[in-house]
MARBA-3410 file (N, C-alpha, C, O; in Angstrom, 1 decimal):
130
0.8,-1.2,0.0,0.0,0.0,0.0,0.9,1.3,0.0,1.7,1.5,0.9 ~ 0.6,2.1,-0.9,1.4,3.3,-1.0,0.9,4.3,0.0,-0.3,4.5,0.3 ~ 1.9,5.0,0.6,1.5,6.1,1.6,0.9,7.2,0.8,1.3,7.5,-0.3 ~ -0.2,7.9,1.4,-0.9,8.9,0.7,0.0,10.1,0.7,0.8,10.5,1.6 ~ 0.0,10.8,-0.5,0.8,12.1,-0.6,0.0,13.2,0.1,-1.2,13.2,0.1
0.8,14.0,0.8,0.2,15.1,1.5,-0.2,16.2,0.5,0.6,16.6,-0.4 ~ -1.5,16.6,0.6,-1.9,17.7,-0.4,-1.7,19.0,0.3,-2.1,19.3,1.4 ~ -0.9,19.8,-0.4,-0.6,21.3,0.1,-1.8,22.1,-0.3,-2.4,22.0,-1.3 ~ -2.1,23.1,0.6,-3.1,24.0,0.3,-2.7,25.0,-0.9,-1.5,25.2,-1.1 ~ -3.6,25.4,-1.5,-3.3,26.3,-2.7,-2.9,27.6,-2.3,-3.2,28.0,-1.1
-2.2,28.3,-3.1,-1.7,29.7,-2.8,-2.9,30.6,-2.5,-2.8,31.5,-1.6 ~ -3.9,30.4,-3.2,-5.1,31.3,-2.9,-5.7,31.0,-1.5,-6.1,31.9,-0.8 ~ -5.7,29.8,-1.1,-6.2,29.4,0.3,-5.3,30.0,1.4,-5.8,30.5,2.4 ~ -4.0,30.0,1.2,-3.0,30.5,2.1,-3.2,32.0,2.2,-3.3,32.6,3.3 ~ -3.4,32.7,1.0,-3.5,34.2,1.0,-4.8,34.6,1.7,-4.8,35.6,2.4
-5.9,33.8,1.6,-7.2,34.1,2.2,-7.0,34.0,3.8,-7.7,34.7,4.5 ~ -6.3,33.0,4.3,-6.1,32.8,5.7,-5.0,33.5,6.4,-4.9,33.5,7.6 ~ -4.2,34.2,5.6,-3.0,34.9,6.1,-3.4,35.9,7.2,-2.7,36.0,8.3 ~ -4.4,36.8,7.1,-4.8,37.7,8.1,-5.2,37.1,9.4,-4.8,37.5,10.4 ~ -5.9,35.9,9.3,-6.3,35.3,10.5,-5.0,34.8,11.3,-4.9,34.9,12.5
-4.1,34.3,10.5,-2.9,33.8,11.1,-2.1,34.9,11.8,-1.6,34.8,12.9 ~ -2.0,36.1,11.1,-1.3,37.2,11.6,-2.0,37.7,12.9,-1.3,38.0,13.9 ~ -3.4,37.7,13.0,-4.1,38.1,14.2,-3.7,37.2,15.4,-3.5,37.6,16.5 ~ -3.7,35.9,15.1,-3.3,34.9,16.2,-1.9,35.1,16.6,-1.6,35.0,17.8 ~ -0.9,35.4,15.7,0.5,35.5,16.1,0.6,36.9,16.9,1.4,36.9,17.8
-0.1,37.9,16.5,0.0,39.1,17.3,-0.6,38.9,18.7,0.0,39.5,19.6 ~ -1.6,38.2,18.9,-2.2,37.9,20.2,-1.2,37.1,21.0,-0.9,37.4,22.2 ~ -0.5,36.2,20.4,0.5,35.4,21.1,1.7,36.4,21.6,2.1,36.4,22.7 ~ 2.2,37.1,20.6,3.2,38.1,20.9,2.9,39.1,21.9,3.8,39.4,22.7 ~ 1.7,39.5,22.0,1.2,40.5,23.0,0.9,39.9,24.4,0.8,40.6,25.4
0.8,38.6,24.4,0.5,37.9,25.6,-1.0,37.7,26.0,-1.4,37.2,27.0 ~ -1.8,38.2,25.0,-3.2,37.9,25.1,-3.6,36.4,25.1,-4.5,36.0,25.8 ~ -2.9,35.7,24.2,-3.2,34.3,24.0,-2.0,33.5,24.5,-0.8,33.7,24.0 ~ -2.2,32.6,25.4,-1.1,31.7,25.8,-1.1,30.4,25.0,-2.1,29.8,24.8 ~ 0.2,30.1,24.6,0.4,28.9,23.9,1.2,28.0,24.8,2.2,28.3,25.4
0.7,26.8,24.9,1.3,25.8,25.7,1.9,24.7,24.9,1.3,24.3,23.9 ~ 3.1,24.3,25.3,3.8,23.2,24.6,2.9,22.0,24.8,2.1,21.8,25.7 ~ 3.2,21.0,23.9,2.5,19.8,24.0,2.9,19.0,25.2,2.0,18.4,25.8 ~ 4.1,19.1,25.6,4.7,18.3,26.8,5.4,19.2,27.7,6.3,20.0,27.4 ~ 4.9,19.1,28.9,5.7,19.9,30.0,6.8,19.0,30.5,6.8,17.8,30.6
7.9,19.7,30.7,9.2,19.1,31.3,9.5,19.6,32.6,9.0,20.6,33.1 ~ 10.4,18.8,33.3,10.8,19.2,34.6,11.4,20.5,34.6,11.3,21.3,35.5 ~ 12.2,20.9,33.5,12.8,22.2,33.4,11.7,23.3,33.4,12.0,24.4,33.9 ~ 10.6,23.1,32.9,9.5,24.0,32.8,9.1,24.4,34.3,8.8,25.5,34.6 ~ 9.0,23.3,35.1,8.7,23.5,36.5,9.8,24.1,37.3,9.5,24.9,38.2
11.0,23.9,36.9,12.2,24.5,37.7,12.2,26.0,37.4,12.7,26.8,38.2 ~ 11.8,26.3,36.1,11.8,27.8,35.9,11.0,28.6,36.9,11.3,29.7,37.3 ~ 9.8,27.9,37.4,8.9,28.5,38.3,9.6,28.8,39.6,9.2,29.7,40.4 ~ 10.6,28.1,39.9,11.3,28.2,41.3,12.7,28.7,41.1,13.5,28.5,42.1 ~ 13.1,29.3,40.0,14.4,29.8,39.7,14.9,30.8,40.8,16.1,30.7,41.2
14.0,31.7,41.2,14.4,32.6,42.3,14.9,31.9,43.5,15.9,32.4,44.1 ~ 14.2,30.9,43.9,14.5,30.2,45.0,15.8,29.4,45.0,16.6,29.2,46.0 ~ 16.0,28.9,43.7,17.2,28.1,43.5,18.5,29.0,43.5,19.5,28.6,44.0 ~ 18.2,30.2,43.0,19.3,31.3,43.0,19.8,31.6,44.4,20.9,32.1,44.6 ~ 19.0,31.3,45.4,19.4,31.6,46.9,20.5,30.7,47.3,21.3,31.0,48.2
20.6,29.6,46.6,21.6,28.5,46.9,22.8,28.6,46.0,23.7,27.7,46.2 ~ 22.9,29.5,45.1,23.9,29.5,44.0,25.3,29.4,44.5,26.1,28.5,44.0 ~ 25.7,30.2,45.5,27.2,30.1,46.0,27.3,29.5,47.3,28.2,29.9,48.0 ~ 26.4,28.6,47.7,26.3,28.0,49.0,26.9,26.5,49.0,27.0,25.9,50.1 ~ 27.3,26.1,47.9,28.0,24.7,47.7,27.1,23.6,48.4,27.6,22.7,49.0
25.7,23.8,48.2,24.8,22.7,48.6,24.9,21.6,47.5,24.7,21.9,46.3 ~ 25.1,20.4,47.8,25.1,19.3,46.8,23.8,19.1,46.0,22.7,19.2,46.6 ~ 23.8,18.8,44.8,22.6,18.7,44.0,21.6,17.6,44.6,20.4,17.8,44.6 ~ 22.2,16.4,45.0,21.2,15.4,45.6,20.4,16.1,46.8,19.2,15.8,47.0 ~ 21.0,16.9,47.5,20.3,17.4,48.7,19.2,18.4,48.2,18.1,18.4,48.7
19.6,19.2,47.3,18.7,20.2,46.7,17.5,19.5,46.1,16.4,19.9,46.2 ~ 17.8,18.4,45.4,16.8,17.6,44.7,15.8,17.0,45.7,14.6,17.0,45.5 ~ 16.3,16.6,46.8,15.5,16.0,47.9,14.6,17.1,48.6,13.5,16.8,48.9 ~ 15.3,18.2,48.8,14.5,19.3,49.3,13.2,19.7,48.4,12.1,20.0,48.9 ~ 13.5,19.8,47.1,12.5,20.2,46.2,11.3,19.1,46.2,10.2,19.4,46.1
11.7,17.8,46.2,10.8,16.8,46.2,10.0,16.8,47.5,8.8,16.6,47.4 ~ 10.6,17.0,48.7,9.9,17.0,49.9,9.0,18.2,50.1,7.9,18.1,50.7 ~ 9.4,19.4,49.6,8.6,20.6,49.8,7.6,20.9,48.7,6.6,21.6,48.9 ~ 7.9,20.5,47.4,7.1,20.8,46.3,6.4,19.5,45.7,5.4,19.7,45.0 ~ 6.9,18.3,46.0,6.3,17.2,45.4,6.9,17.0,44.0,6.3,16.2,43.3
7.9,17.7,43.6,8.4,17.7,42.3,9.6,16.8,42.3,10.7,17.2,42.8 ~ 9.7,15.6,41.7,10.8,14.7,41.7,11.7,15.0,40.5,11.3,14.9,39.4 ~ 12.8,15.4,40.9,13.8,15.9,39.7,15.1,15.2,40.0,15.6,15.1,41.2 ~ 15.7,14.6,38.9,17.0,13.9,39.1,18.1,14.9,39.4,18.1,16.1,39.1 ~ 19.1,14.3,40.1,20.3,15.2,40.4,20.9,15.7,39.1,21.4,16.9,39.1
21.0,14.9,38.1,21.6,15.4,36.8,20.8,16.5,36.1,21.3,17.4,35.5 ~ 19.5,16.4,36.1,18.6,17.3,35.5,18.8,18.6,36.2,18.9,19.7,35.6 ~ 18.8,18.6,37.6,18.9,19.8,38.4,20.3,20.5,38.2,20.4,21.7,38.0 ~ 21.3,19.7,38.2,22.6,20.2,37.9,22.7,21.0,36.5,23.2,22.1,36.4 ~ 22.1,20.3,35.5,22.2,20.8,34.1,21.4,22.2,34.1,21.9,23.2,33.5
20.2,22.2,34.7,19.5,23.3,34.7,20.1,24.5,35.4,20.2,25.6,34.9 ~ 20.6,24.2,36.6,21.3,25.2,37.5,22.5,25.8,36.7,22.7,27.0,36.7 ~ 23.3,24.9,36.1,24.5,25.4,35.5,24.2,26.1,34.2,24.9,27.2,33.9 ~ 23.4,25.6,33.4,23.1,26.2,32.1,22.3,27.4,32.1,22.5,28.4,31.4 ~ 21.2,27.4,32.9,20.3,28.5,32.9,20.4,29.6,34.1,20.0,30.7,34.0
21.0,29.1,35.1,21.1,30.0,36.3,22.5,30.4,36.6,22.7,31.2,37.5 ~ 23.5,29.8,35.9,24.9,30.3,36.0,25.6,29.7,37.2,26.6,30.2,37.7 ~ 25.1,28.6,37.8,25.8,28.0,38.9,27.2,27.6,38.4,27.3,27.2,37.3 ~ 28.1,27.7,39.3,29.5,27.2,38.9,29.6,25.7,38.7,29.0,25.0,39.5 ~ 30.4,25.3,37.7,30.7,23.9,37.5,31.8,23.5,38.3,32.9,24.2,38.4
31.7,22.5,39.0,32.9,22.0,39.9,33.9,21.4,39.0,33.6,20.7,38.0 ~ 35.1,21.6,39.4,36.3,21.0,38.7,36.5,19.7,39.4,36.3,19.5,40.6 ~ 37.0,18.8,38.6,37.4,17.5,39.3,38.5,17.7,40.3,39.5,18.2,39.9 ~ 38.2,17.4,41.5,39.2,17.6,42.5,40.3,16.4,42.5,40.1,15.3,42.1 ~ 41.5,16.9,42.8,42.5,15.9,43.0,42.6,15.6,44.5,42.3,16.4,45.4
43.1,14.4,44.8,43.2,14.1,46.3,44.4,14.9,46.8,45.3,15.3,46.0 ~ 44.4,15.0,48.1,45.5,15.7,48.8,46.8,15.2,48.3,47.7,15.9,48.1 ~ 46.9,13.9,48.3,48.1,13.2,47.9,48.7,13.7,46.5,49.9,14.0,46.4 ~ 47.8,13.8,45.5,48.2,14.2,44.2,48.4,15.7,44.1,49.2,16.1,43.3 ~ 47.8,16.5,44.9,47.9,17.9,44.9,49.2,18.5,45.5,49.5,19.6,45.3
49.9,17.7,46.3,51.1,18.0,46.9,52.2,18.0,45.9,52.1,17.3,44.9 ~ 53.3,18.8,46.1,54.4,18.8,45.2,55.1,17.4,45.3,55.5,17.0,46.4 ~ 55.2,16.8,44.1,55.8,15.5,44.2,57.2,15.4,44.6,58.0,16.3,44.2 ~ 57.6,14.4,45.4,59.0,14.4,45.8,59.8,13.7,44.8,59.2,12.8,44.1 ~ 61.1,14.0,44.7,61.9,13.3,43.8,62.1,11.9,44.4,62.2,11.7,45.6
62.2,10.9,43.5,62.5,9.5,44.0,63.6,9.4,44.9,63.6,8.7,45.9 ~ 64.7,10.1,44.6,65.9,10.0,45.4,65.7,10.6,46.8,66.5,10.3,47.7 ~ 64.8,11.5,47.0,64.6,12.0,48.4,63.8,11.0,49.2,63.9,11.0,50.4 ~ 63.0,10.1,48.6,62.3,9.1,49.3,63.3,8.0,49.8,63.1,7.6,51.0 ~ 64.2,7.6,49.0,65.0,6.5,49.4,66.4,6.8,50.1,67.1,6.0,50.7
66.8,8.1,49.9,68.0,8.6,50.5,69.1,8.4,49.5,70.2,9.0,49.8 ~ 69.0,7.7,48.4,70.0,7.5,47.5,69.9,8.6,46.4,68.8,8.9,45.9 ~ 70.9,9.1,46.0,70.9,10.2,44.9,71.7,9.8,43.7,72.9,9.8,43.8 ~ 71.0,9.4,42.7,71.6,9.0,41.5,72.3,10.1,40.8,73.4,10.0,40.3 ~ 71.7,11.3,40.9,72.3,12.5,40.3,73.7,12.7,41.0,74.7,13.0,40.3
73.7,12.6,42.3,74.9,12.9,43.1,76.0,11.8,42.7,77.1,12.2,42.4 ~ 75.6,10.6,42.6,76.5,9.5,42.3,77.1,9.7,41.0,78.3,9.4,40.8 ~ 76.3,10.1,40.0,76.9,10.3,38.7,77.8,11.5,38.5,78.7,11.6,37.7 ~ 77.5,12.5,39.4,78.2,13.8,39.3,79.6,13.7,40.0,80.5,14.5,39.7 ~ 79.7,12.7,40.9,81.0,12.6,41.5,82.1,12.1,40.6,81.8,11.3,39.7
83.2,12.5,40.8,84.4,12.1,39.9,84.7,10.7,40.3,85.2,10.4,41.4 ~ 84.5,9.7,39.4,84.9,8.3,39.8,85.7,7.8,38.6,85.5,8.0,37.4 ~ 86.7,7.0,39.0,87.5,6.4,38.0,86.9,5.1,37.6,86.6,4.3,38.5 ~ 86.7,4.9,36.3,86.2,3.6,35.8,87.2,3.0,34.9,87.2,3.2,33.7 ~ 88.1,2.2,35.5,89.2,1.6,34.7,89.0,0.1,34.5,89.8,-0.5,33.8
END
């Protein structure tokens, strides 16, 4: 069975309905007519509480705790990753850098300082190799 070809409206039909479309677009642009997306997302709901989220912007509150607080107080279940992405991309929350452990962040010691043997010193001493 062949799929049906979509029939496009004629140029005359479009010209006749153009003013009606313009009126609808003007109402949407002015805010008289509200247009709702077909599907609401968690981000749509987070936009409603953005001012409250901004209170925690520089407080270093972990995202899992923030998500739990939102769920307990609003009944809105949001994943940690969704909340992190929303806060960082839309609200300007700082992105954390991957931390290095204290061990790695210290200035590394030269191997010879650990063992007490200095290969550099041994090589630099004048030795006769006969």
